[in-house]
C-alpha positions as CSV (number, residue, x, y, z in Angstrom):
1,M,66.2,-43.0,89.4
2,Q,64.1,-44.3,86.4
3,W,62.0,-41.2,86.3
4,F,65.2,-39.1,86.1
5,A,66.4,-41.1,83.1
6,A,63.0,-40.8,81.4
7,V,63.0,-37.0,81.9
8,L,66.5,-36.7,80.7
9,T,65.8,-38.8,77.6
10,F,62.7,-36.8,76.8
11,F,64.5,-33.5,77.2
12,S,67.4,-34.7,75.0
13,A,64.9,-35.8,72.3
14,L,63.2,-32.4,72.4
15,A,66.5,-30.6,72.3
16,M,67.8,-32.6,69.3
17,A,64.5,-32.1,67.3
18,S,64.2,-28.4,68.1
19,D,65.7,-25.4,66.2
20,L,67.2,-23.8,69.3
21,K,70.5,-22.1,68.8
22,Y,73.4,-23.4,70.9
23,Y,76.8,-21.7,71.3
24,S,79.3,-23.3,69.0
25,G,82.5,-21.6,70.2
26,K,83.6,-20.9,66.6
27,N,84.3,-17.3,67.3
28,L,87.0,-18.0,69.9
29,N,90.4,-16.9,68.8
30,F,93.3,-18.7,70.4
31,R,95.9,-17.4,68.0
32,K,96.2,-14.0,69.6
33,S,98.0,-13.5,73.0
34,Q,96.0,-14.4,76.0
35,P,96.3,-12.7,79.4
36,F,97.9,-14.7,82.2
37,I,94.7,-14.9,84.3
38,A,92.9,-16.6,81.4
39,I,95.5,-19.3,81.3
40,L,95.4,-19.7,85.1
41,I,91.6,-20.1,85.0
42,I,92.0,-22.8,82.3
43,V,94.5,-24.7,84.4
44,I,92.2,-24.4,87.5
45,I,89.3,-25.7,85.4
46,F,91.3,-28.7,84.3
47,G,92.3,-29.4,87.9
48,V,88.6,-29.3,89.0
49,I,87.6,-31.6,86.2
50,S,90.4,-34.1,87.0
51,H,89.4,-34.2,90.7
52,N,85.9,-35.7,89.9
53,P,85.6,-36.1,86.1
54,A,82.3,-38.0,85.8
55,E,80.2,-35.5,87.8
56,I,81.9,-32.4,86.5
57,V,81.6,-33.5,82.8
58,F,77.9,-34.3,83.5
59,L,77.4,-30.9,85.0
60,I,79.1,-29.2,82.0
61,A,77.0,-31.1,79.6
62,L,73.8,-30.3,81.5
63,L,74.6,-26.6,81.6
64,Y,75.3,-26.7,77.8
65,A,72.0,-28.5,77.2
66,L,70.2,-25.8,79.3
67,S,71.9,-22.9,77.5
68,G,69.9,-23.3,74.3
69,P,66.5,-22.9,76.0
70,Y,67.9,-20.2,78.3
71,S,69.2,-18.1,75.4
72,Y,65.8,-18.6,73.6
73,L,63.9,-17.4,76.7
74,Q,66.3,-14.4,77.1
75,S,65.7,-13.4,73.4
76,K,62.0,-13.6,73.9
77,K,62.2,-11.6,77.1
78,L,64.3,-9.0,75.3
79,S,61.9,-8.8,72.3
80,N,59.0,-8.3,74.7
81,Y,60.7,-5.1,76.1
82,I,61.4,-3.9,72.6
83,N,57.8,-4.2,71.4
84,F,56.4,-1.7,73.9
């Protein structure tokens, strides 16, 4: 378990010191009317989180931490196709 903590710490340090772009959520607009299915999905997500909060919040944080490098690799992959 110590190696996992070391790897997680190293990855966190690299992510904080990098210039990777992470999704901020600033463009979400909750003022307009939302469809019923969206509200239902939000309620289900809250139910899943409340079932086992520690593990679910950790998974959400891990996915968010991996989203920056993933979007960077996707943009590089897309730019490789454009440059042909």
